[in-house]
KEKE-3310 file (N, C-alpha, C; in steps of 0.2 Angstrom, whole numbers, plus 5000, padded with zeros to 4 digits):
npx = (4151:4165:4181:4194:4211:4224:4241:4255:4267:4281:4296:4305:4323:4337:4349:4360:4380:4393:4411:4424:4440:4457:4469:4486:4487:4493:4506:4504:4501:4513:4519:4516:4521:4535:4538:4547:4550:4540:4534:4545:4551:4543:4539:4531:4531:4537:4540:4536:4534:4547:4550:4552:4561:4571:4575:4578:4591:4597:4599:4608:4619:4624:4624:4630:4634:4622:4606:4596:4584:4566:4549:4547:4559:4558:4556:4565:4575:4587:4587:4593:4596:4588:4584:4586:4577:4587:4592:4588:4584:4574:4559:4547:4531:4526:4515:4509:4512:4519:4514:4525:4532:4525:4528:4536:4532:4529:4520:4505:4504:4515:4531:4544:4556:4556:4551:4562:4569:4563:4563:4576:4581:4570:4566:4562:4548:4544:4529:4516:4504:4496:4495:4491:4477:4470:4473:4463:4451:4449:4446:4434:4426:4424:4420:4405:4403:4397:4388:4379:4375:4386:4397:4408:4422:4436:4453:4457:4444:4427:4411:4397:4379:4374:4361:4350:4357:4360:4365:4370:4366:4367:4376:4378:4383:4394:4398:4394:4406:4417:4413:4417:4429:4438:4434:4441:4453:4457:4455:4465:4476:4478:4475:4461:4451:4437:4421:4407:4391:4377:4376:4385:4394:4396:4402:4413:4424:4422:4430:4444:4446:4450:4464:4478:4468:4455:4439:4427:4411:4397:4384:4368:4368:4381:4387:4390:4399:4408:4411:4410:4423:4432:4443:4438:4444:4442:4428:4424:4424:4427:4438:4459:4457:4444:4445:4456:4447:4437:4445:4449:4439:4436:4433:4436:4433:4422:4412:4413:4408:4394:4388:4386:4375:4363:4360:4372:4382:4377:4379:4391:4398:4392:4375:4372:4384:4385:4374:4374:4386:4382:4372:4381:4387:4377:4377:4371:4367:4360:4361:4362:4369:4377:4378:4380:4391:4393:4409:4415:4427:4441:4458:4476:4494:4508:4524:4538:4554:4562:4563:4557:4558:4549:4557:4570:4569:4561:4560:4559:4548:4537:4537:4532:4520:4513:4513:4506:4494:4491:4489:4475:4468:4466:4459:4448:4444:4447:4436:4425:4421:4418:4424:4422:4427:4442:4456:4472:4483:4495:4509:4518:4536:4536:4527:4512:4498:4491:4478:4470:4456:4446:4431:4426:4414:4411:4407:4424:4437:4449:4465:4475:4466:4463:4478:4479:4470:4472:4486:4481:4476:4487:4495:4490:4494:4509:4521:4536:4540:4546:4542:4534:4525:4514:4499:4484:4467:4450:4434:4416:4409:4404:4394:4402:4391:4380:4380:4376:4387:4400:4405:4419:4434:4443:4464:4468:4482:4493:4507:4518:4525)
npy = (4129:4136:4137:4146:4142:4147:4146:4139:4154:4153:4153:4166:4168:4164:4174:4179:4186:4191:4194:4199:4199:4204:4195:4198:4211:4224:4218:4209:4213:4220:4208:4205:4213:4210:4194:4185:4186:4179:4168:4172:4182:4199:4216:4231:4245:4261:4273:4280:4272:4274:4277:4266:4267:4272:4262:4256:4261:4260:4247:4244:4249:4241:4228:4228:4220:4212:4210:4222:4224:4225:4220:4211:4215:4220:4206:4200:4204:4201:4194:4196:4208:4218:4229:4225:4222:4225:4234:4245:4264:4273:4281:4275:4267:4249:4243:4232:4213:4201:4181:4174:4183:4187:4177:4179:4188:4198:4213:4225:4241:4239:4247:4249:4249:4241:4228:4225:4219:4207:4202:4202:4200:4200:4205:4224:4234:4248:4260:4256:4267:4273:4260:4252:4257:4256:4243:4237:4244:4235:4222:4225:4229:4217:4208:4216:4213:4201:4200:4210:4219:4227:4234:4244:4245:4250:4250:4235:4230:4219:4219:4209:4207:4191:4186:4185:4182:4172:4157:4162:4154:4141:4128:4136:4146:4146:4139:4154:4160:4152:4155:4169:4169:4165:4170:4185:4181:4178:4190:4199:4190:4189:4182:4178:4180:4171:4177:4169:4172:4174:4188:4201:4205:4191:4189:4195:4191:4178:4177:4176:4163:4156:4160:4162:4164:4158:4150:4150:4146:4150:4145:4150:4139:4137:4148:4144:4135:4140:4153:4157:4153:4162:4175:4190:4199:4198:4205:4217:4230:4232:4237:4239:4244:4241:4228:4225:4230:4220:4210:4211:4209:4196:4193:4183:4175:4177:4169:4167:4180:4182:4174:4186:4196:4205:4216:4218:4221:4233:4242:4240:4247:4255:4261:4260:4254:4244:4238:4234:4226:4214:4212:4209:4198:4185:4186:4193:4205:4218:4227:4234:4229:4241:4250:4262:4277:4289:4299:4304:4314:4319:4316:4319:4315:4311:4303:4306:4304:4309:4318:4335:4353:4368:4379:4377:4366:4374:4373:4364:4356:4366:4363:4349:4353:4359:4349:4341:4346:4349:4336:4331:4342:4338:4324:4327:4333:4324:4314:4322:4328:4343:4353:4362:4362:4364:4356:4355:4341:4338:4328:4326:4326:4319:4307:4315:4321:4336:4342:4354:4364:4375:4382:4388:4397:4392:4381:4371:4365:4370:4372:4382:4387:4377:4376:4388:4390:4379:4383:4394:4387:4382:4392:4391:4381:4374:4379:4377:4366:4349:4340:4325:4320:4325:4329:4335:4340:4338:4341:4341:4338:4340:4334:4339:4352:4353:4361:4377:4390:4398:4414:4424:4427:4437:4432:4427:4429:4418:4412:4400:4389)
npz = (5506:5504:5514:5516:5519:5526:5524:5535:5540:5537:5548:5554:5549:5558:5568:5561:5561:5555:5559:5552:5552:5544:5542:5551:5544:5539:5540:5529:5517:5516:5511:5500:5492:5493:5492:5496:5511:5517:5530:5539:5554:5554:5558:5556:5555:5562:5554:5537:5521:5509:5493:5480:5470:5477:5485:5474:5470:5481:5480:5470:5471:5482:5477:5464:5454:5450:5441:5442:5435:5428:5433:5445:5453:5467:5473:5473:5480:5491:5508:5517:5514:5522:5533:5552:5568:5578:5578:5576:5583:5592:5594:5588:5586:5585:5571:5568:5566:5559:5562:5563:5571:5582:5589:5598:5606:5604:5597:5591:5593:5603:5609:5598:5604:5611:5606:5599:5610:5611:5599:5592:5578:5571:5556:5550:5544:5535:5535:5521:5516:5508:5499:5507:5510:5498:5498:5506:5502:5491:5497:5505:5495:5485:5498:5499:5485:5487:5500:5506:5517:5527:5538:5541:5549:5551:5543:5541:5546:5546:5550:5544:5540:5539:5538:5529:5517:5504:5507:5519:5530:5531:5538:5551:5544:5537:5526:5517:5523:5519:5505:5504:5510:5500:5491:5495:5494:5480:5476:5483:5487:5500:5515:5528:5544:5553:5562:5565:5574:5585:5585:5585:5595:5600:5589:5586:5595:5592:5579:5583:5587:5577:5572:5560:5545:5548:5554:5562:5571:5580:5590:5599:5608:5612:5622:5636:5635:5625:5627:5640:5648:5644:5648:5652:5649:5634:5627:5621:5625:5636:5645:5652:5664:5670:5670:5678:5691:5690:5692:5704:5711:5711:5699:5684:5673:5659:5662:5675:5677:5673:5683:5694:5700:5691:5700:5709:5700:5694:5707:5708:5695:5690:5685:5672:5663:5673:5669:5657:5657:5662:5653:5643:5646:5645:5634:5626:5612:5604:5594:5578:5562:5553:5540:5534:5541:5552:5552:5566:5569:5560:5561:5563:5567:5574:5583:5587:5584:5591:5606:5603:5603:5607:5604:5603:5591:5582:5568:5562:5568:5564:5553:5553:5558:5549:5540:5547:5546:5535:5531:5536:5530:5518:5521:5523:5512:5503:5507:5507:5519:5527:5544:5559:5571:5577:5584:5594:5599:5611:5617:5631:5635:5649:5646:5647:5639:5631:5626:5617:5609:5595:5591:5577:5566:5554:5542:5538:5527:5523:5522:5524:5532:5543:5548:5554:5565:5570:5576:5582:5594:5599:5605:5618:5625:5636:5628:5634:5637:5632:5616:5613:5607:5591:5585:5574:5576:5568:5571:5573:5562:5543:5529:5515:5506:5511:5519:5522:5509:5517:5519:5513:5524:5532:5533:5549:5557:5566:5569:5578:5576)
capx = (4155:4174:4186:4200:4215:4228:4247:4258:4273:4290:4298:4310:4329:4340:4351:4369:4381:4399:4415:4429:4447:4460:4476:4491:4484:4499:4511:4504:4501:4519:4524:4514:4525:4542:4537:4555:4552:4534:4537:4550:4547:4544:4536:4529:4532:4544:4540:4531:4537:4547:4548:4552:4568:4578:4575:4582:4598:4602:4601:4613:4624:4625:4627:4633:4634:4616:4603:4588:4577:4559:4542:4550:4564:4557:4553:4575:4579:4590:4582:4600:4597:4582:4586:4583:4574:4590:4597:4582:4584:4570:4552:4542:4525:4524:4508:4509:4521:4518:4514:4532:4536:4522:4527:4540:4530:4529:4512:4504:4505:4522:4539:4549:4564:4556:4550:4569:4575:4559:4565:4582:4582:4563:4564:4558:4548:4541:4520:4516:4497:4493:4495:4486:4470:4469:4469:4456:4445:4445:4443:4427:4421:4424:4412:4399:4398:4393:4386:4377:4374:4393:4397:4414:4426:4442:4455:4455:4440:4422:4404:4393:4373:4372:4355:4345:4361:4360:4372:4372:4363:4369:4382:4379:4388:4401:4397:4396:4411:4421:4415:4421:4435:4439:4435:4445:4460:4458:4457:4470:4482:4478:4468:4456:4448:4428:4418:4400:4387:4369:4378:4390:4397:4401:4406:4421:4426:4425:4436:4448:4448:4455:4469:4474:4463:4450:4434:4424:4405:4394:4378:4367:4366:4387:4388:4392:4406:4416:4412:4412:4427:4437:4445:4432:4444:4440:4423:4423:4424:4430:4446:4463:4457:4439:4445:4456:4442:4433:4450:4450:4433:4436:4430:4440:4431:4416:4406:4409:4404:4388:4386:4385:4369:4363:4359:4377:4386:4374:4380:4397:4400:4386:4369:4374:4392:4383:4369:4379:4391:4375:4370:4385:4391:4374:4379:4365:4369:4353:4366:4362:4375:4375:4380:4383:4390:4397:4414:4413:4430:4448:4465:4482:4497:4515:4527:4546:4560:4566:4559:4556:4558:4548:4559:4576:4568:4557:4561:4556:4543:4535:4536:4529:4517:4511:4512:4499:4488:4487:4486:4469:4462:4466:4456:4444:4443:4445:4430:4419:4418:4422:4422:4422:4432:4448:4463:4478:4487:4502:4511:4524:4543:4534:4518:4508:4494:4485:4473:4465:4452:4442:4426:4423:4406:4409:4415:4431:4442:4452:4473:4476:4463:4465:4482:4479:4465:4477:4491:4479:4478:4495:4494:4487:4499:4514:4528:4541:4544:4549:4536:4535:4522:4508:4492:4479:4461:4445:4428:4409:4408:4394:4397:4402:4387:4375:4381:4378:4392:4402:4408:4426:4436:4451:4467:4471:4490:4496:4514:4522:4530)
capy = (4133:4134:4140:4151:4140:4150:4141:4140:4157:4149:4154:4170:4166:4166:4179:4177:4190:4187:4198:4198:4202:4202:4191:4205:4216:4230:4216:4204:4218:4220:4201:4203:4216:4203:4186:4181:4186:4175:4164:4177:4187:4203:4220:4235:4254:4266:4279:4279:4268:4278:4277:4261:4268:4275:4255:4251:4263:4257:4239:4243:4252:4235:4224:4228:4214:4210:4214:4225:4226:4222:4220:4207:4216:4219:4200:4197:4210:4197:4193:4198:4216:4223:4228:4219:4227:4226:4241:4251:4267:4278:4281:4272:4259:4243:4245:4225:4209:4195:4178:4174:4187:4188:4171:4179:4194:4205:4215:4231:4246:4242:4252:4247:4247:4236:4223:4225:4216:4201:4199:4206:4195:4202:4212:4230:4237:4253:4258:4260:4268:4271:4253:4249:4258:4249:4235:4239:4247:4231:4218:4225:4229:4210:4206:4218:4208:4194:4201:4219:4222:4229:4238:4247:4245:4251:4247:4230:4222:4223:4215:4208:4202:4182:4182:4182:4183:4165:4152:4160:4152:4135:4125:4141:4154:4142:4141:4161:4161:4151:4158:4176:4170:4161:4178:4190:4178:4177:4196:4203:4187:4190:4180:4187:4177:4174:4172:4170:4169:4177:4195:4208:4204:4185:4186:4197:4186:4171:4178:4175:4159:4150:4164:4163:4161:4152:4151:4150:4147:4151:4146:4153:4139:4137:4153:4140:4129:4142:4161:4159:4152:4167:4181:4197:4206:4197:4207:4223:4237:4228:4238:4235:4246:4240:4221:4224:4232:4214:4204:4214:4208:4187:4189:4183:4174:4177:4164:4169:4190:4181:4173:4191:4197:4214:4223:4219:4225:4241:4246:4243:4249:4262:4258:4258:4250:4237:4234:4233:4221:4209:4208:4204:4192:4181:4186:4198:4211:4218:4230:4229:4231:4247:4251:4268:4278:4296:4302:4313:4317:4316:4319:4315:4315:4310:4302:4311:4300:4311:4323:4340:4358:4372:4386:4376:4365:4376:4374:4356:4357:4371:4359:4344:4355:4362:4344:4337:4351:4346:4330:4332:4346:4332:4318:4331:4334:4316:4311:4324:4334:4349:4353:4368:4363:4364:4354:4350:4337:4334:4322:4330:4320:4314:4307:4318:4325:4341:4346:4363:4365:4380:4379:4394:4402:4391:4376:4372:4361:4371:4368:4386:4388:4372:4378:4394:4390:4373:4387:4398:4383:4381:4398:4391:4374:4377:4375:4379:4359:4342:4339:4318:4318:4332:4330:4340:4337:4341:4339:4345:4337:4340:4333:4344:4352:4350:4366:4385:4391:4403:4420:4426:4430:4438:4428:4427:4427:4412:4410:4399:4384)
capz = (5510:5505:5520:5515:5522:5526:5524:5539:5541:5539:5555:5551:5548:5564:5566:5559:5559:5554:5561:5549:5550:5539:5548:5550:5537:5536:5537:5526:5512:5514:5510:5494:5489:5498:5496:5502:5519:5520:5536:5542:5560:5552:5563:5554:5558:5561:5548:5531:5514:5503:5486:5478:5467:5483:5488:5470:5470:5487:5480:5464:5474:5487:5473:5457:5449:5446:5436:5445:5432:5429:5438:5451:5456:5473:5476:5471:5486:5496:5516:5521:5511:5524:5540:5556:5574:5582:5574:5577:5587:5590:5600:5585:5589:5579:5567:5568:5566:5558:5567:5565:5576:5588:5593:5603:5611:5598:5596:5590:5598:5604:5606:5593:5606:5617:5601:5597:5614:5609:5593:5590:5572:5565:5550:5552:5538:5537:5534:5516:5519:5502:5497:5514:5510:5492:5497:5510:5498:5487:5501:5504:5490:5486:5502:5498:5480:5492:5505:5504:5523:5527:5542:5541:5558:5552:5539:5541:5549:5544:5552:5537:5542:5534:5541:5525:5510:5502:5512:5526:5535:5529:5544:5553:5539:5536:5519:5514:5526:5513:5500:5507:5512:5494:5487:5496:5495:5474:5472:5485:5488:5507:5520:5535:5549:5551:5567:5565:5577:5584:5587:5585:5602:5600:5584:5586:5601:5588:5574:5586:5591:5575:5567:5553:5539:5551:5552:5569:5571:5588:5591:5606:5615:5615:5627:5641:5632:5620:5628:5648:5649:5643:5652:5651:5645:5628:5629:5618:5629:5644:5645:5657:5671:5674:5670:5683:5696:5690:5695:5713:5712:5710:5693:5680:5665:5657:5666:5682:5678:5672:5688:5697:5700:5689:5705:5710:5695:5694:5712:5708:5692:5690:5681:5661:5661:5677:5668:5651:5658:5664:5647:5638:5653:5644:5624:5623:5608:5599:5590:5569:5558:5550:5533:5533:5549:5548:5556:5572:5569:5558:5563:5559:5572:5574:5587:5588:5585:5599:5609:5600:5611:5603:5602:5598:5585:5577:5562:5560:5574:5562:5545:5554:5560:5543:5535:5549:5545:5526:5530:5539:5526:5511:5522:5524:5506:5499:5509:5507:5523:5532:5550:5562:5579:5576:5591:5593:5604:5611:5622:5635:5637:5653:5645:5649:5635:5633:5619:5615:5602:5598:5590:5572:5563:5548:5542:5532:5523:5519:5527:5529:5538:5550:5553:5557:5570:5577:5577:5589:5601:5605:5611:5627:5629:5637:5627:5635:5641:5626:5613:5610:5601:5589:5582:5574:5573:5563:5573:5569:5554:5540:5522:5509:5501:5514:5523:5516:5507:5521:5518:5512:5529:5531:5538:5554:5560:5572:5571:5582:5573)
cpx = (4162:4177:4192:4204:4221:4238:4251:4263:4278:4294:4305:4317:4331:4346:4359:4374:4388:4404:4423:4434:4453:4466:4483:4492:4492:4507:4509:4503:4509:4524:4523:4518:4534:4538:4541:4554:4545:4538:4541:4549:4549:4540:4535:4528:4538:4544:4534:4537:4541:4549:4553:4561:4571:4579:4583:4589:4602:4605:4606:4618:4627:4627:4625:4631:4627:4612:4596:4584:4573:4555:4545:4556:4563:4557:4560:4577:4581:4587:4590:4600:4595:4586:4584:4582:4580:4593:4593:4584:4578:4563:4547:4538:4524:4517:4506:4513:4515:4517:4522:4535:4531:4523:4533:4539:4526:4522:4512:4503:4511:4527:4542:4557:4564:4554:4557:4571:4569:4561:4567:4580:4576:4566:4561:4556:4543:4531:4518:4505:4492:4490:4489:4480:4467:4465:4463:4451:4443:4443:4435:4422:4420:4418:4405:4396:4392:4387:4384:4379:4380:4395:4406:4417:4432:4445:4457:4451:4432:4416:4400:4387:4374:4365:4351:4351:4361:4366:4370:4369:4363:4377:4383:4384:4393:4403:4398:4403:4418:4420:4417:4427:4441:4439:4440:4453:4461:4457:4461:4475:4482:4472:4467:4453:4441:4427:4411:4395:4384:4372:4384:4396:4402:4406:4410:4425:4427:4429:4441:4451:4451:4459:4476:4472:4458:4443:4431:4416:4401:4387:4374:4367:4374:4390:4392:4400:4410:4415:4412:4417:4433:4437:4440:4438:4445:4434:4427:4420:4423:4439:4450:4459:4449:4438:4448:4453:4440:4439:4449:4440:4431:4433:4435:4440:4423:4410:4405:4409:4397:4385:4383:4378:4369:4364:4365:4381:4383:4378:4388:4402:4395:4380:4370:4380:4390:4380:4372:4383:4387:4372:4374:4390:4386:4375:4375:4369:4365:4359:4365:4367:4373:4380:4385:4385:4397:4401:4410:4420:4436:4454:4470:4488:4502:4519:4532:4549:4564:4563:4560:4557:4553:4550:4566:4575:4563:4554:4558:4551:4536:4532:4533:4522:4512:4509:4504:4493:4484:4485:4479:4465:4461:4463:4450:4441:4443:4440:4424:4415:4422:4420:4423:4424:4439:4451:4470:4480:4493:4502:4516:4530:4541:4527:4513:4503:4491:4483:4467:4461:4448:4436:4422:4418:4406:4413:4418:4434:4450:4460:4475:4472:4464:4472:4483:4474:4470:4482:4488:4479:4484:4495:4493:4489:4503:4519:4534:4546:4545:4543:4540:4531:4513:4504:4490:4473:4455:4440:4422:4410:4404:4399:4397:4397:4381:4374:4379:4382:4395:4404:4415:4430:4441:4458:4469:4478:4491:4500:4516:4528:4532)
cpy = (4131:4139:4141:4145:4143:4145:4148:4147:4153:4155:4161:4167:4168:4171:4177:4182:4187:4195:4195:4203:4199:4200:4195:4207:4221:4224:4211:4208:4218:4215:4201:4207:4211:4200:4181:4182:4184:4168:4166:4181:4195:4209:4224:4241:4256:4272:4276:4277:4273:4274:4270:4262:4270:4268:4252:4256:4259:4249:4239:4248:4243:4230:4226:4226:4211:4215:4217:4228:4223:4222:4217:4210:4216:4212:4198:4199:4200:4199:4197:4208:4221:4224:4227:4225:4228:4232:4247:4255:4274:4277:4277:4267:4255:4245:4237:4221:4204:4190:4172:4177:4186:4181:4172:4186:4198:4206:4223:4233:4246:4243:4248:4244:4240:4228:4221:4216:4209:4197:4201:4204:4199:4205:4218:4234:4244:4253:4261:4260:4267:4263:4250:4249:4257:4244:4234:4241:4239:4225:4217:4228:4222:4208:4210:4215:4203:4194:4208:4223:4222:4233:4239:4246:4246:4249:4240:4224:4227:4218:4217:4202:4198:4184:4180:4185:4171:4161:4154:4158:4143:4134:4132:4148:4152:4142:4146:4161:4159:4153:4165:4175:4169:4168:4184:4187:4181:4184:4200:4198:4189:4184:4182:4179:4176:4174:4175:4169:4174:4184:4199:4205:4198:4185:4187:4195:4181:4170:4177:4169:4154:4153:4160:4160:4156:4153:4146:4151:4145:4153:4150:4147:4136:4142:4148:4136:4134:4150:4160:4156:4155:4171:4188:4200:4203:4201:4214:4228:4237:4232:4238:4238:4243:4230:4220:4224:4224:4208:4205:4210:4197:4185:4190:4181:4178:4175:4165:4177:4187:4178:4179:4194:4203:4218:4224:4223:4231:4244:4247:4245:4253:4257:4258:4255:4242:4234:4231:4226:4214:4204:4205:4198:4185:4181:4189:4205:4211:4221:4227:4232:4236:4248:4259:4272:4285:4297:4306:4318:4316:4321:4316:4319:4310:4309:4302:4307:4303:4318:4331:4346:4365:4378:4384:4372:4366:4374:4366:4354:4361:4364:4353:4346:4356:4355:4339:4340:4349:4342:4329:4337:4340:4327:4320:4331:4326:4314:4314:4326:4339:4348:4361:4368:4360:4363:4355:4345:4336:4330:4325:4323:4315:4310:4309:4320:4328:4342:4351:4364:4372:4378:4387:4394:4397:4383:4376:4365:4361:4373:4375:4389:4384:4374:4383:4394:4385:4378:4392:4393:4382:4387:4394:4383:4377:4372:4375:4369:4354:4343:4329:4318:4323:4329:4336:4339:4341:4339:4342:4345:4338:4338:4339:4345:4353:4355:4374:4387:4398:4409:4421:4429:4433:4434:4429:4425:4422:4410:4405:4392:4389)
cpz = (5508:5513:5519:5519:5520:5528:5529:5537:5540:5543:5553:5554:5557:5562:5565:5557:5560:5558:5557:5549:5547:5542:5545:5546:5533:5537:5531:5517:5510:5511:5505:5491:5489:5499:5499:5506:5523:5526:5541:5551:5556:5556:5556:5557:5558:5559:5545:5527:5510:5496:5483:5473:5471:5485:5480:5470:5475:5487:5475:5466:5481:5483:5464:5451:5448:5445:5439:5441:5430:5434:5445:5455:5463:5474:5476:5478:5490:5504:5515:5520:5517:5531:5545:5564:5578:5583:5575:5585:5589:5596:5595:5588:5581:5579:5569:5567:5563:5561:5569:5572:5582:5591:5600:5605:5609:5595:5594:5595:5602:5604:5602:5596:5611:5612:5600:5601:5614:5604:5591:5580:5567:5563:5549:5544:5538:5535:5527:5515:5513:5499:5502:5512:5503:5493:5502:5508:5494:5490:5503:5499:5488:5490:5501:5489:5480:5496:5505:5510:5527:5532:5544:5546:5556:5544:5539:5543:5548:5547:5545:5542:5538:5536:5533:5517:5510:5505:5517:5533:5536:5536:5547:5550:5538:5531:5516:5517:5520:5507:5498:5507:5504:5489:5488:5495:5487:5472:5475:5486:5494:5509:5527:5538:5552:5556:5565:5570:5578:5583:5583:5589:5603:5592:5582:5590:5595:5583:5577:5586:5585:5567:5566:5550:5541:5550:5557:5571:5579:5586:5598:5612:5616:5619:5633:5639:5629:5625:5635:5649:5647:5647:5650:5648:5637:5625:5625:5620:5636:5642:5650:5664:5674:5672:5677:5691:5696:5693:5703:5716:5715:5706:5691:5675:5665:5663:5671:5684:5676:5679:5696:5695:5697:5693:5707:5708:5695:5699:5714:5703:5689:5682:5675:5661:5665:5672:5657:5653:5660:5657:5642:5642:5647:5638:5625:5619:5603:5591:5583:5566:5555:5545:5533:5543:5548:5554:5560:5572:5565:5561:5561:5567:5572:5581:5587:5589:5591:5601:5607:5606:5604:5602:5599:5593:5581:5571:5559:5564:5565:5554:5547:5555:5553:5541:5539:5547:5537:5524:5531:5536:5521:5514:5520:5517:5501:5501:5511:5512:5524:5539:5554:5569:5576:5583:5589:5599:5607:5618:5624:5633:5642:5652:5646:5642:5637:5624:5622:5608:5602:5588:5582:5568:5559:5546:5536:5532:5521:5524:5528:5532:5544:5553:5555:5565:5574:5580:5584:5596:5604:5608:5617:5628:5630:5632:5628:5638:5632:5625:5611:5606:5601:5586:5580:5573:5570:5567:5569:5565:5550:5535:5518:5504:5505:5521:5519:5514:5514:5516:5518:5519:5527:5534:5543:5555:5566:5571:5576:5582:5565)
residu = (MET:LEU:THR:ALA:VAL:THR:ALA:PRO:SER:SER:PRO:ALA:PRO:LEU:ARG:ARG:ILE:ALA:HIS:LEU:ASP:MET:ASP:ALA:PHE:PHE:ALA:SER:VAL:GLU:LEU:LEU:ARG:TYR:PRO:GLN:LEU:LYS:GLY:LEU:PRO:VAL:VAL:ILE:GLY:GLY:GLY:ARG:ARG:ARG:ASP:ASP:ASP:GLU:MET:LEU:VAL:ARG:LEU:ARG:GLU:ALA:TYR:PRO:GLU:ARG:ASP:TRP:SER:GLY:ASN:ASP:ALA:LEU:SER:ARG:ILE:PRO:VAL:ASP:PHE:PHE:PRO:ARG:LEU:GLU:SER:TYR:VAL:GLY:ARG:GLY:VAL:ALA:THR:THR:ALA:THR:TYR:ALA:ALA:ARG:GLN:PHE:GLY:VAL:GLY:SER:ALA:MET:GLY:LEU:MET:LYS:ALA:ALA:LYS:LEU:CYS:PRO:GLN:ALA:ILE:LEU:LEU:PRO:VAL:ASP:PHE:ASP:GLU:VAL:ARG:ARG:ILE:SER:ARG:LEU:PHE:LYS:SER:THR:ILE:ARG:GLU:ILE:ALA:PRO:VAL:VAL:GLU:ASP:ARG:GLY:VAL:ASP:GLU:VAL:TYR:ILE:ASP:PHE:THR:ASP:VAL:PRO:GLY:GLY:GLN:ARG:GLU:GLY:GLY:ARG:VAL:LEU:ALA:ARG:LEU:ILE:GLN:LYS:SER:ILE:HIS:GLN:ALA:THR:GLY:LEU:THR:CYS:SER:ILE:GLY:VAL:ALA:PRO:ASN:LYS:LEU:ILE:ALA:LYS:MET:ALA:SER:GLU:PHE:ASN:LYS:PRO:ASN:GLY:ILE:SER:ILE:VAL:HIS:ALA:ASP:ASP:LEU:GLU:GLN:LEU:ILE:TRP:PRO:LEU:PRO:CYS:ARG:LYS:ILE:ASN:GLY:VAL:GLY:PRO:LYS:ALA:ASP:ALA:LYS:LEU:GLN:GLY:HIS:GLY:ILE:HIS:THR:ILE:GLY:GLU:LEU:ALA:GLN:ARG:GLU:ARG:HIS:TRP:LEU:VAL:GLU:HIS:TYR:GLY:LYS:SER:TYR:GLY:ALA:TRP:LEU:HIS:GLU:VAL:ALA:TRP:GLY:ARG:ASP:GLU:ARG:PRO:VAL:GLN:THR:GLU:SER:GLU:PRO:VAL:SER:MET:SER:ARG:GLU:THR:THR:PHE:ASP:ARG:ASP:LEU:HIS:ALA:VAL:ARG:ASP:ARG:GLN:GLU:LEU:GLY:ALA:ILE:PHE:THR:GLN:LEU:CYS:GLU:GLN:VAL:ALA:ASP:ASP:LEU:GLN:ARG:LYS:GLY:TYR:VAL:GLY:LYS:THR:ILE:GLY:VAL:LYS:LEU:ARG:TYR:ASP:ASN:PHE:GLN:ILE:VAL:THR:ARG:ASP:THR:THR:ILE:ASP:HIS:HIS:THR:HIS:ASP:PRO:ALA:THR:VAL:ARG:ARG:GLN:ALA:GLY:LEU:CYS:LEU:LYS:ARG:VAL:ASP:LEU:THR:ARG:ARG:ILE:ARG:LEU:LEU:GLY:VAL:ARG:VAL:GLY:SER:LEU:ALA:LYS:GLU:GLY:GLU:VAL:PRO:PRO:GLU:PRO:GLU:ARG:PRO:PRO:GLU:VAL:ALA:GLN:LEU:PHE)
# end
């Protein structure tokens, strides 16, 4: 009598999750256009990029003896021609900065006036959102050709599941990470940094270890050596207030956080957040890499170079307000969404923020409807104070075509700006 022999099943592959972060992305995009600025302190922010033709007109006026024809004209602009941060006046914020500028303490979301004090010699360039979005789509499609399970986390970062991808286990994921880095550089000319770890939590920390153009590999048994010495602020989800409270209890590093009992953390930080702190301190994170996620809302906002008043600056505010509404509607249409909660956001000159919204009985991406309903929201805020920031938001989103068609409605009048 023969007895069937079952071959032993191979063990499941170790979970390997990568976090990829493009290096100084907005600045790097500009350096593709202006390679003569590589290695110099450059800050991106202060407004949107103007047309190349306008730049060339100014060049011809400044250097009439030179030939500014040809596709390489922008790369031949003298470094001295670019504006310096020291001459900036306004309320703009830095989107990003090159690593040469970061050495002086300049960072993302820093006011440009403050950045000018730290690095006055830095070159100031505006943001080219269209080019940023184009290259963002390009590097993400390059990744998906190699490793298809990708979670989009913004214009310059993604999570990637290496677990079942060929090469994803070799050297802890380093072989696959090198291939992705090389492929992105070939496709875009840009560099990125990658952290590979057992989960998303640690992978995100690891991607910061060897910037720029670095690869960092963390295994489960590296927790004590590589993760515990880091400050608690390095945990994605521990903000400034939570970090200050932790430091008030003598907890400065992730390792010190791990030594606190779970019940103590729950007692001091609440059932949900306290339990979460205990889990992440021990490097536990079971969140999957989600290939698709639906946006909750879409918004556009702008910070003014000077504070504006609803009465004295009515015309200027009206033009800005209309543009914001049209931009949000265009975003919805391009991405195939409609929404029914429409709102506004204002920041006054004392930095107080107020928001108001309204929910209508039908979904829309019509710019006139967005402006009309946002205008009604403006009637519910104090417009006697000077305004520093204005924003428009559309929420309660649904995919276009997945909601029934709505009957046409007569327009409502809502004019403030």
